C-alpha positions, 0 to 999 in steps of 0.5 A: 519723578514726583516726589511722595505725599508727605505730612508734616507736623509744623507746630502745636499752639494755644494749649490749656491743661489743668486738673488733666484735662488737655485742649490744644489746637493743631495746625498741619500742611500737606503737600507734595510740591512748593505749588500753591495748589498742591497744598492742603492747611489743616487746623484741628481743635482736640479735646483730650485727644478727641478731635472737636473740629477742624478747619482744612483749605481744600474744604474751605470751611469748618468742619465739625466732629461732635455735638459742641463741633457742628456749633463752633464749626458753624459760627465760624463758617458764619463770620467771614473775617475767622473764614479769610484768615484761617484760609489766608494761613495756607499762603502765609504759612504753609507755602512759606515753609514748605519753601524752605523745607524744600531747598534745606531737605525734600529735594537731597536724594542718594541713588540706590545700592542694588545688589542682584543675587538668585537663591533657590525657592521654598516649596516652588516648581522653578530651579531658581529664582532671582533677588533683585535687592534695591537699598539705601537709597532717598528719597522714597519713590522708586520703579523697580523691575525686570528686562530679559533680552532688554524687553520688561518681565511683568510675570511671575515677579513679586515686589515689596513695598518701600520699606524704611530702614530707621535712618531716612533710607528705604529698602526693597525687594524685587524676584523674579521667578526664573528659569534659564534660557540659553544665551538669554540676558536677565537684568533688573532696571533700576528708576529713582530721582537720583539717577538721571538714568535708569540703573541696570545691573545684569545678571552673570549665570556663570557661577551660583551666589553659592557656589561664589560664597563657598569658592571665596570661603576655600581661597580665605582658608587657605591664604589664612593656612598658607599665613600660619605655616609661614609664621610659624615656619620663621618663628621654628628658623629663629628659636633654631638660629638661637640654640647654642650646640654643644658636642656630646663625646 
């Protein structure tokens, strides 16, 4: 599975500031693999947050965005040494650093966690809705599909975009409007670069999610009540044992 398109800020150089005016040059690499053909080198020349002109390796030339920038781009495009130097940065600068990033960071992956549960739809006509929550995975690209008796389901399915958790991990939610049928098997199938084979989670309709939660809460309350009762009984026995009985006439 190919990684998603990544854009990295490599370095900010040649920064000049005087009396509130800021002039700087920004170089960056846009890539989706370590292959040189999949890399774009961009060097932007910016003045007070306004990009004046830039070099793009995809175009192989400079492009101006203001009147002054057009003149600068034209001058550089007509100078073979400047054009040659800019083109060489794609290999010398981008490919070298991207190789290090892929080896140390970008080829790492974390397998997703999958939770499958039912919920009552709000204002819907279907008796229930299944939710496949896939979370804590990296990198971003992932496929979530629904299966009914091993066959992919494409209707009544809604899947969110991959959402950032803010800690390098991602999550995605997929819902299936579900009308129960006797003997069928509903599954959530997840494909991710971290998995050697698709992860398939089967839906167990033996007990609704809400009922399982109520049962778990009730069992926890019962156990807690027994523990408290036992503790009270032990305390009472110890207290009675320590008393001295005085006969009365």
